[in-house]
N, C-alpha and C positions, 0 to 999 in steps of 0.2 A: 239804422241807416239815418245819417246825418240830417238834420232839417235846417235849411239856410232861408233867411227872410228875403224878401224881393230884392229890397235895398242894398244888403249885403252882397246878394247874387250879381247885381248890376256893378257894383264897386268891385268884385274880386272874379269876374266873368272868366278871364283866362287863366286863372289859378284853377278855379273850379272844373272848367272844360279839360284842364290838363290831368286834373285827379279823375274825373270820370273817363278819360281816354285809358287811364293806367288801371281801368276796372273799379274805381270807387264810385259807386253810385250814391245819389243823395237826392233829396227832395226841396224843393224852392216852394215857401209858404208865402201866402199874403193875409196878413191880419191874423196869423196864427192857425190859418186853415191850410192844408197840403194842397197844392194847385197841381204841379208836374213831378216827374220823377225823372231825374236826368241819368241816363247810363251811356255807355259806348256803345257805338252802332252796332260792333260785333261782341259784343257782351252775352254771354249765354244767359238765358233765362233763369229767374231766381229760383232758388230750391224750394220756397214755401208754395210755388204754384204746382209742385209734383206730389205735394203732400195730400191732395184731394183723395179723399176714399181711403187713407192709411188704415182706418178702422175697419173696413168693409169685411162682413163677415164675423166681427168679434162679438157682437150681440144682437139680438133681435129687439125690435121694437114692436109692441103691441098694435094689433089694427086700431083699438080705441084710444091709443095714446093721446089724441086730441080732446077725448071726452073724460078722461082721468080726473077725479075729483069734482066733476061737475056740479054735483048736488052741493057739495061744501061751499063751492065758491058761490053758486046761487045764492045760497043761504046768507053768506057773508055780505052779499050786495043787496039785501032786503028782498029776495026773491021768493 
């Protein structure tokens, strides 16, 4: 997805709105940080949002996952 800085967005607003209306979403950034995503009102949701849980059931996470290697980590930090 294209990123456009704030000044450029102000300068080319009509052009960018036309592109968004044609289904081309873009991001407006300020000082290099993304601020807003511009899409057409009737644009479908992005496909990346539908990927949540795409690996469900493919592997098991052990119950002690958050404690794996705890002794070694404690030792590395002088514990």
